[in-house]
N, C-alpha and C positions, 0 to 999 in steps of 0.2 A: 600461554595462550594470548593472541592479540586481543586487545580490548574490544574491537568492533565485533568480534564473534559472539561473546555473551550478550553484548548490547542488542545486536540483531535478533538473536533468539528470544530475548525478553520482549523486544518490540513485536515480534511474530505473536507471542503469547498474548500480549495486550491487544493486538488487532483482532485476534480470535474472540477474545472476550468482548470487545466492542461491537463486533459483528453480531454475536449472539444476542446482546442487548438491543441493538438496532432492530434486529429481526423481531423481537418481542414487541418493540414499540411501534413498528410499521403499521400494524393493524389499528393502532389509536390515533396516530398522527399523519399517516400517509408515507409515501416514498420520499417525497421531496422533503418533508419535515424531518423524517428520520435521517436523511443526509445532512441536512443543514445543522442539526444539533451537534454533529461531530465538530464543526467549526465554531458555531455561535456560542455553545456551552463550553468548549475548550479553551476559547481565547483568553478569559480571565485566568485560567489555571497557567496558561503559557505565560502571561504577564508576570504572574507570581513566581514561577520557575525562573524567569529571566532576572527578576530582582534578587532572587537567592544567589544566582550565578554571579551577578555584579558584586554582591556583598562578599562572597567567598573568594573571588579573584581580586577584588580591590580595583578593578578597572572601571572606566566610565563608559557610557553608551559609545559604541564604536562608530568611526566614520565609514561611509559607504559611497561608491560612486555609481556612475551610470549603469555599469554592468550588473550591480546588485539589483537595481530597481527592475530592469527589463527581465532578468532571469527569474526573479521571484514572482513577477506578475505573470509571466508565461507559465511558470511551474504551477502557480495557483489555479489558473484557468484550465491548464491541461488536466490536473487532477479532478477538478469539478466535472469536466466533459467525460473523462474516463469512468467515473463513478456513475454518471448517469446512464452511460452506455452499458456498463455492466448490470445496472438494475434493469435496464431496458431488455436485456437478454431473457429475463425471466417471463416476459410476455409471450415468448415463442414456445410452441409445444416441444420442439426438438432443440432445446437450448444446450444440451450436453456438449455438442461439438463446438459451439460458440464459447461456452464457458471454458472449455479445454484450451481453445485458442487464445483466450484472454490470458492464460498461464504462460504465453510465450513472452511475456514481459522482460524476463532477463536478457533474452536475445536482442529484443528491440532497445532495451536499456543500454546494451553494449554498443549498439549502432549509434545511438544519440551520444553516448559517452565519448565515442571516437570522434563524432562531428564536432561537438561542443568542446571537448577538453583534450582531444588527441589520445585517449586512453586506449591501450591495446591489451588483448588478453593472451595468455600463454596457451599453447596447444593443450595442456592439462586442464586449464581452466575452461577452455571451449568444450572439451569432452565432458568435463563434470557438469557443465550446464546443460548439455544435451542429455546426458544421463538423468538428471533431475527432472527435465521436461518429460521425458518418456515415463518416468515415475508418476508425474502429475497426470499424464493420459491415463495411465492404468487406473489411478484413483478415481478420475472423472468418469471413466466408463465402467467402473467396477460393479455397480449395480444394474446399469442399463443393459450390459452385454450386447453392444450393437453389432449388427453384422456388417460385413465389408461393404455390401451394397448400400447400406444406410448411411455409413460414413461417407463413402464416395458421393452419394447424391446430396450431401449437405456441405462438402468441402467448399464450394463456392456459393453456397446459399447465404441468405441475409444473416442468420445466426453466426455463421463462420466469419463473415465480413465484419459484423459488429464486434465480435470477440476480438479479431485482429486490431480492429481500430481502438478498442478499449485498452488493449496491451500497448499499442503504440502511444497513446496518450499517457498511460501510467509510466511507460518507460521515459518519455519525453519529460515528464514532471520530475522524475528522480534525477535525470541529468541536469535540468535547470536549477534544482534545489542544490545540488552539489556545486554547480557553477556560482550561484548566488552566496553560498556559505563560504566558499574559498575566497571570494572577493571581499569578504568582511575584514576590515583591518583590526585585528585583535590577537593578543598573544595566546589566548586559550582557545582550543577547539571547542570546548563547551560553550563559550560565550559566542563563537561564530555560529554554532548551530542553534542555540537559544534565540539569538537576536534574529536569525533568518526564520525561525518557526514562528516568532510573534508577528513579524511583519507579513508573512504569508498568510497566517491564520487570520489576522485582522482584514487583510485584503479579501479573502474568501468569505468572511462574515458580512463584509459590507455588500459584495457582489450578490451573494445568495440571498441575504436579508432584503436588499432593494428589490431584487427580482420577485421573491415571494410576496412582499407587500403589494406588488401590483398584480400578479398572476394567481397566487393562492394564499390569500391572507388567513383563511380559516386554518390551513396547516400550520402557519407561523404561530397563530393564537393557541392551537392545540399543543405545540411543542413547549410553550411558555407555561401553559396549565399543568402539563406533566413534568414540571421543573425537576422534581426529585430524580426520576428515572432518566430524565434528559441530562441532568448533571452527572449521573454515573457513567453515561455513554461519553460525555465530554471528557470525564476524568480518564476512562480507559483509552479513548481516542487520542488524547493529547499525550498520554504516557507512551503509547505506541509511537506517536510522531516524534517525541523527544529521542526515542531510540533510533528511528530511521534517519533523522536529520543529523544526529550525532555519528551514527555509523557511516553515512554516506559523506560526511566530512572527513572521516579517517580512510575510508577505502573506496575503490571504484564502485560505481552504482551497479554494475553488472553483477559483481561478486556478492554485494549486500542483498540485491533482490533475488538473486538465484538462492542463497542461503535461507531467504525468507520463505521460500516454498515449504520450509518445514511447518508452516502454519496448517497445512492440509493434514499433516500427521496429528498435530494437536486436535484438530477437528474430529478425526476418525477416533482418536483415543477418548474424546469427550462424549461422542455418540455411543461408544461402546461402554463406558463406565457409568454414565448418567442415564442414558436412554436405553440401554440394553439392546442396541442395535447390532446385528451380526455383521462382522468384517468378512467380506468375501476374499477368496485366495488371491484374485487379481488385485484387490485393494491392499492387501498385505504385501504382495510383490511390489506394488507401487510405493509403499512406505519404505521397503528395503531399498529400492533404487534412488528415492529422494534422499535417503540417509547416506547412501554411497556417494551420491552426487554431492552432498554437503561436505562430506570428508574430503572429496577431491577438491572442492572449492577452497576449503580451508588450506589444504596443502599447496594449492596453485597460488594463493594470495600471500603465503608466508615468505 
C-alpha cells in the first residue's frame, strides 16, 4: 500500500474529530472563534512537529523561493475563505444542496492541479472521483429526501453558488499547498510538508487573529478562556493538517481530496454508534459508492 493512502484516511478521521469538537465549542465562542482555534491553537503544535522532524532527519531549516511564499499565502487565504463560506451555508434553510455542492472539491482540486502543476488524471481516476461524488450526494440527501422539483429550484440559488464557491476555494488551497510544499528545498517529504504547514498556519493565525481583534474581540477572548477544549481542537486539527500536507506532497491533490470523502462515512458511523441515529438506505448506498470510489482512486493512483 502506498504511504499517502493510510495518511489520508488518518487525516480524514482527525478532521472528523476536529469538526465534532468545533461544533461543541461553537455555542460557547461563536463561529469565527471556533474557526480561529483550528489555526491559533494548532500553530504551537505544528512548530513542535517541525522541530521533531528536523531532529529526526538531521536537516536544517530549508531554503525557499518566491514560489513558496505566494503559493503558501494564497493557499492560506483560500482555506480561510472556503471555511467561512461553508459555515455561512448553515444560515440558509435549504442548505442541503449547497453542502452537497461543496463536496465537488475533488473535481475543482483536479482543475487547479492541472492549472498550477500540469497534473492530469487517468480515465479510471476521473470515473472514481465521479462515483465518490455521487455517493456524497446520496449521503447529503439521505435524510432530506428532496424532490426533483426542490433540487432543480435550488441548483442556481444562493446555497448552490456558495457551495460551489466553497469547493473552489478548498480545491484551490489544496493545489496551492502542494505547489508550496514541492518548492521547498529539502531531501525529506516529511520536512517539506512540516515546514509548509508551519508557515501556512502562522500566516493564518496572524490574519485571523488580527481580523478578530478588530471585528470580534469578544470571540477571541472566549477562545482563549476555553483554552482546554480549544487546545484539543487545535491538536485534532493540526493532526489532520499534518496528514493532508504530507499526503498532498506525495500525491496529486485530486486523488487525496477524493479519497478524503471517506470522512462522511466516519461521520455516519459515529452518528450510528454514539448517537443511535438511524442510517437510511440512501445513506448506506452512498457509503458503498464512496467506498467503491475510494478503491478506484487507489487503483488509478497506483
